[in-house]
Every structure is written in C-alpha cells, then in structure tokens.
C-alpha positions as CSV (number, residue, x, y, z in Angstrom):
1,M,55.1,113.7,91.0
2,T,57.9,112.9,93.8
3,G,58.0,109.5,91.9
4,V,58.7,110.7,88.8
5,L,61.7,112.8,90.1
6,I,62.8,110.1,91.7
7,T,62.9,107.5,88.8
8,L,64.3,110.1,86.5
9,L,67.4,110.9,89.1
10,I,67.5,106.7,88.8
11,F,67.9,106.6,85.2
12,I,70.2,109.4,84.9
13,L,72.7,108.0,87.6
14,L,72.6,104.9,86.2
15,G,73.0,107.0,82.6
16,I,76.5,108.3,84.1
17,F,77.2,105.4,85.5
18,G,77.3,103.2,82.4
19,Y,78.8,105.8,80.2
20,T,81.8,106.2,82.5
21,W,82.2,102.4,83.3
22,Y,82.1,101.6,79.5
23,R,84.6,104.7,79.3
24,L,87.1,103.0,81.7
25,H,86.3,99.6,80.3
26,Q,87.3,100.3,76.9
27,E,90.6,102.1,78.3
28,L,91.9,99.3,80.3
29,H,91.0,96.5,78.4
30,M,93.3,96.4,75.2
31,H,96.7,95.0,74.2
32,V,99.1,98.0,73.3
33,S,100.8,97.6,70.2
34,S,104.6,98.5,70.2
35,F,105.8,101.6,68.6
36,D,108.5,101.1,65.7
37,D,111.8,101.5,66.9
38,T,114.7,99.1,67.9
39,P,118.0,99.5,69.9
40,E,119.9,98.8,66.8
41,K,118.3,102.2,65.0
42,N,119.7,104.3,67.9
43,G,123.4,102.4,68.3
44,L,122.5,101.0,71.6
45,P,123.8,97.2,72.3
46,Y,121.4,95.2,73.9
47,T,120.5,91.6,74.7
48,R,116.4,90.9,74.3
49,Q,115.3,89.3,78.1
50,E,112.1,87.4,78.6
51,F,111.1,87.1,82.4
52,T,108.0,86.4,84.5
53,T,106.1,88.6,87.6
54,Q,105.1,87.1,90.8
55,D,102.0,87.1,89.4
56,G,102.9,84.7,86.4
57,A,102.5,88.0,83.7
58,N,105.0,87.1,81.0
59,L,107.3,89.8,80.1
60,V,110.1,91.1,77.4
61,G,112.5,94.0,77.8
62,W,115.7,95.3,76.2
63,Y,119.1,95.2,78.3
64,M,121.5,97.9,77.2
65,S,124.6,96.8,79.1
66,H,127.4,99.1,79.6
67,P,130.9,97.9,80.2
68,N,131.8,100.6,82.9
69,A,128.4,101.1,84.2
70,K,128.0,103.6,86.9
71,A,124.8,102.1,87.9
72,V,121.9,100.8,86.6
73,I,118.6,102.1,85.7
74,V,115.5,100.7,85.1
75,V,112.7,102.5,82.9
76,A,108.9,102.0,83.0
77,H,107.0,103.7,79.9
78,G,103.9,105.5,80.7
79,R,100.2,104.4,79.5
80,K,99.5,104.7,75.4
81,T,96.4,103.3,73.8
82,K,98.8,101.9,70.8
83,E,102.2,102.3,69.4
84,G,103.9,102.2,72.7
85,G,105.9,100.6,75.4
86,K,109.8,100.4,75.5
87,S,110.3,101.6,71.8
88,L,109.0,104.9,72.7
89,F,111.6,105.0,75.3
90,L,115.0,104.2,73.5
91,G,115.5,108.3,73.4
92,H,115.6,107.9,77.4
93,A,118.1,104.9,76.9
94,K,120.2,106.5,75.0
95,Y,121.4,109.5,76.9
96,L,121.9,107.3,79.9
97,Y,123.8,105.2,78.3
98,N,125.9,107.5,76.5
99,A,126.2,108.8,80.2
100,D,127.8,105.5,81.2
101,Y,124.5,103.7,82.7
102,S,123.3,100.8,81.8
103,V,119.7,100.6,81.1
104,F,116.6,98.0,81.5
105,L,113.5,99.3,79.3
106,F,111.0,96.8,79.3
107,D,107.4,96.3,78.0
108,M,104.7,96.4,81.1
109,R,102.0,93.9,80.9
110,S,99.3,94.1,77.8
111,V,102.1,95.9,76.2
112,G,104.4,95.2,72.8
113,E,106.0,92.4,73.1
114,S,104.8,91.5,77.0
115,A,101.6,89.4,77.6
116,G,98.3,90.5,78.5
117,Q,94.9,92.1,78.0
118,K,93.8,94.7,80.4
119,I,96.3,98.1,81.6
120,S,95.7,98.5,85.4
121,L,97.2,101.8,85.7
122,G,99.5,100.5,88.2
123,V,97.6,98.4,90.3
124,D,98.9,95.1,89.4
125,E,102.0,96.5,86.9
126,W,104.1,97.4,90.3
127,K,104.7,93.8,90.0
128,D,106.0,94.6,86.4
129,V,108.8,97.0,88.1
130,V,109.5,94.7,90.7
131,A,110.2,91.4,88.4
132,A,112.4,93.9,86.1
133,H,114.3,94.9,89.2
134,T,114.8,91.5,90.8
135,L,116.4,90.5,87.3
136,M,118.9,93.4,86.5
137,K,119.8,92.6,90.5
138,E,120.8,89.0,89.4
139,M,123.1,89.6,86.5
140,P,126.0,88.8,87.5
141,E,127.9,92.4,86.0
142,N,125.5,94.4,88.5
143,Q,126.7,93.0,91.6
144,G,127.3,95.8,94.0
145,K,125.8,98.3,91.5
146,K,123.3,100.8,92.5
147,I,119.8,100.0,90.6
148,G,117.6,102.5,90.1
149,L,114.2,103.3,89.1
150,Y,112.8,105.6,86.4
151,G,109.4,106.2,85.1
152,V,107.2,108.7,83.1
153,S,103.3,109.5,83.6
154,M,101.8,105.7,84.0
155,G,105.5,104.4,84.8
156,A,106.4,107.0,87.4
157,S,103.4,106.6,89.3
158,T,104.1,102.5,89.1
159,V,107.8,102.6,89.9
160,L,106.7,104.9,93.1
161,I,104.5,102.1,94.1
162,A,106.6,99.5,93.1
163,A,109.2,101.4,95.8
164,G,106.8,102.2,98.4
165,K,105.4,98.5,98.7
166,E,108.8,96.1,98.0
167,R,111.7,99.0,99.7
168,I,113.5,98.2,96.1
169,G,115.3,101.0,94.1
170,D,118.4,102.6,95.3
171,F,117.4,105.8,93.7
172,I,113.8,107.0,91.6
173,I,113.5,109.1,89.0
174,A,109.5,109.9,88.6
175,S,108.5,112.1,85.7
176,V,104.8,113.6,85.9
177,P,103.1,111.1,87.8
178,Y,99.6,111.1,89.2
179,A,99.4,111.0,93.0
180,S,96.3,108.8,93.1
181,F,93.4,107.6,90.8
182,G,91.3,109.8,92.4
183,S,93.2,113.1,91.3
184,L,93.8,111.4,87.9
185,F,89.8,110.7,87.4
186,D,89.1,114.0,88.9
187,Y,91.7,116.1,86.5
188,Q,90.7,113.6,83.0
189,V,87.0,114.7,83.9
190,R,87.7,118.4,84.3
191,Q,89.9,118.3,80.8
192,E,86.6,116.7,79.3
193,K,84.4,119.6,80.9
194,L,81.9,116.7,82.3
195,F,79.2,118.0,84.6
196,P,78.6,117.4,87.2
197,R,82.2,116.8,87.4
198,F,82.0,115.2,90.8
199,L,79.2,112.4,90.0
200,F,81.9,111.4,87.1
201,V,84.5,111.1,89.1
202,W,82.3,109.2,91.6
203,M,80.9,107.4,89.3
204,L,84.6,106.7,88.1
205,Q,85.7,105.4,91.2
206,V,82.7,103.1,91.7
207,A,83.5,101.6,88.0
208,S,86.6,101.1,89.5
209,F,86.0,98.9,92.0
210,I,84.6,96.6,89.2
211,E,87.8,97.0,86.8
212,L,90.6,96.8,89.3
213,G,89.1,95.7,92.7
214,I,87.9,96.6,95.8
215,F,91.0,97.8,97.1
216,Y,92.7,99.7,94.4
217,F,93.2,102.7,95.9
218,L,95.4,101.1,98.2
219,V,97.7,100.9,95.8
220,S,98.3,104.7,95.6
221,P,101.4,106.6,95.2
222,I,100.2,109.1,97.7
223,R,99.8,106.2,100.3
224,L,103.0,104.5,99.9
225,V,105.9,107.5,99.3
226,Q,106.4,108.0,102.5
227,N,108.1,104.5,102.7
228,I,110.7,105.5,99.9
229,N,113.6,106.5,101.8
230,V,116.0,107.0,99.0
231,P,116.8,110.2,96.8
232,I,113.8,110.5,94.5
233,F,113.5,113.3,91.6
234,F,110.2,114.5,91.0
235,M,109.1,116.2,87.7
236,S,105.9,117.7,86.9
237,A,104.5,119.5,83.5
238,K,103.2,123.1,84.1
239,N,100.8,122.8,81.3
240,D,99.9,119.3,82.1
241,T,96.4,118.1,80.1
242,M,96.7,114.5,81.4
243,V,97.9,114.4,84.9
244,N,97.2,117.7,87.7
245,P,100.5,119.7,87.8
246,Q,100.3,119.6,91.2
247,D,100.3,115.7,91.8
248,G,104.1,115.8,91.6
249,W,104.3,118.9,94.0
250,K,102.0,117.0,96.7
251,L,104.3,113.9,96.4
252,Y,107.0,116.0,97.0
253,E,105.9,116.9,100.0
254,K,105.4,113.7,101.5
255,A,108.3,112.1,99.9
256,N,111.3,111.6,102.6
257,K,114.9,113.5,102.0
258,P,116.7,113.6,99.9
259,K,114.5,114.4,97.1
260,E,114.3,117.2,94.3
261,F,111.4,118.8,92.6
262,W,111.3,120.3,89.2
263,E,108.3,121.8,87.6
264,A,109.1,122.1,83.9
265,K,107.2,124.5,81.7
266,T,105.8,122.4,79.1
267,A,103.1,120.0,78.1
268,H,103.0,116.3,79.7
269,D,105.8,114.5,77.8
270,I,108.6,116.7,78.9
271,H,111.6,115.0,77.5
272,E,110.0,115.7,74.2
273,A,109.1,119.4,74.9
274,A,112.4,120.3,76.2
275,P,114.8,117.3,76.0
276,Q,118.2,118.9,77.0
277,E,117.1,120.1,80.0
278,F,115.2,117.1,81.0
279,E,118.6,115.2,80.2
280,T,120.8,117.5,81.9
281,R,118.2,117.5,85.4
282,V,118.4,114.0,85.4
283,L,122.4,113.7,85.0
284,T,122.7,116.5,87.5
285,F,121.0,114.3,89.9
286,L,122.3,111.2,89.4
287,A,125.6,113.1,90.0
288,N,125.4,114.8,93.0
289,Y,122.9,111.8,95.1
290,I,124.1,108.4,93.6
291,L,127.8,109.3,92.2
292,Q,128.5,110.6,95.4
293,Q,127.4,108.2,98.1
C-alpha cells in the first residue's frame, strides 16, 4: 500500500512539473510581433538605430532627439505575447518629448524588429538596457546630459537589474516592477488559483533552472536595488493582476534615497488607466530630482 502511494505521489509531482515547465517554456520561447504604430503617426521626429549588446544580440530602436533636451530617457517596454515592443510605448515617448526630453524607445531581444527567439524576464534583457544606455551616452549631442532609465512591468524590473549590476542611469522610473522571480511566480499561480500553490511555485522555480539558468535568481531587482544611488521613482497598481502590488513597496523600502513611491488605484497598465496623473507625477519627479541638480 505504501509503495502504491509513493508511486502515485511521484506521478503527481511529475505531472505538476511537466505542466509548469511546459507553460513556462511556451511563455518564454517566442518572438513577439510589433504593435502597429510609428513615430510618424504620433508627430515625433526620429532616427532608426541598430545596435548590438555585449552578448551579441542585434537590437533596433527609435531615437527621438529633442533639439533642447533637458535630459535623455531610455524606455524599456514590458512583456507581451504578441503585438508589443517599442511601438506600444509611443504614448510615453510623446508626452516626454513634448516636455523637452530626448527619448529612446527600443525593442528588447526577441521582440519586434530586434533579433531573438527567447524572452528571459530580465535575466538577459538587462544587457539590452546597458547597450541602449551606452548608445545614447555616445551620441555627440548628449555629452554632459543626464541619461535616465524608464521601464514598465518587465521593463521596470529590467532597468533596475541593469542599474544595479552596471551602476548606469542618472535617474530611474520603475512602473509596476516585480521584486523577484519567486514573487512573480507566486502571484501568478495565486491569480490562476492553482492548488497546492506552494508546490506549483516550487516547480516553476525548478523549471526556471532549466529555462533561465541555474543562477537566474541572482539577477533579481530586490537583490540589486541597494546598489543604485540615483533618484528612483517606484509605481505600483493597487488592482494589479499580473504583478503583486506589494512588490513596488518592497523595492522602495530597500532602495537608497532619494526615492519616491506612488500606488495608483488602477490595474497593471497605470498609464493607460490614468494617463494624466501618471504623466504629471513623472514630470514632477523629473523636475524635483533631475532638473534641480
């Protein structure tokens, strides 16, 4: 009888692992198509930039250089399974450009015009942010200008990883970042009401060793945010169903000063739900911490 129960338990565990690994594999192994929008449609002048990361990924971005730029802002997009990338963030670029900031939108690896067939939730994408920052820093018109990092969702976590690992960025704006992979997995399993939750979360973490590498958990915003010593603005969404709303607060508590935190009473995409307040808060942050320095 004991042998039967042990065998049954093993089959259950293997079944849960197979399901979680398959789901994770399907979510990561893809190339995300571009959303159908362009700078021209939004009245934004731009140049198309092709550049390469330190590990050889070929990326493409749109550089909107303002003739009287107060600073330069590198924008990292969030994760979509289709129609995503830099095109989805033209609304962000438009209000920043109209407020006299130069903006660089780019497709991270495996998205839009950039090469690749696998998304790694920030484990490799931080190198994309570093390459984009380097490209902007090398532009002759940007000499002496502050260059900041601005990310949403996966993009927010990725800019925090990049800034923490490489000490880049004169300021950081992070909207709805996840604090760690464990937190992300736990919250998404909770949203799907999978039971027993702890077992699915554990199996996702084991599957991540296969998909993201055995040291993936070291590349985590909550581990690296303490290395950042520039102004940071964190945002979380009270009604977020994708990222735990508490993650933004946890990161804020770990971060060095100067820092700000805002919890919006919206769903995951704060800018879509409350564009005016989002834009006002970002521009106020920039005015208070960047332009006065």
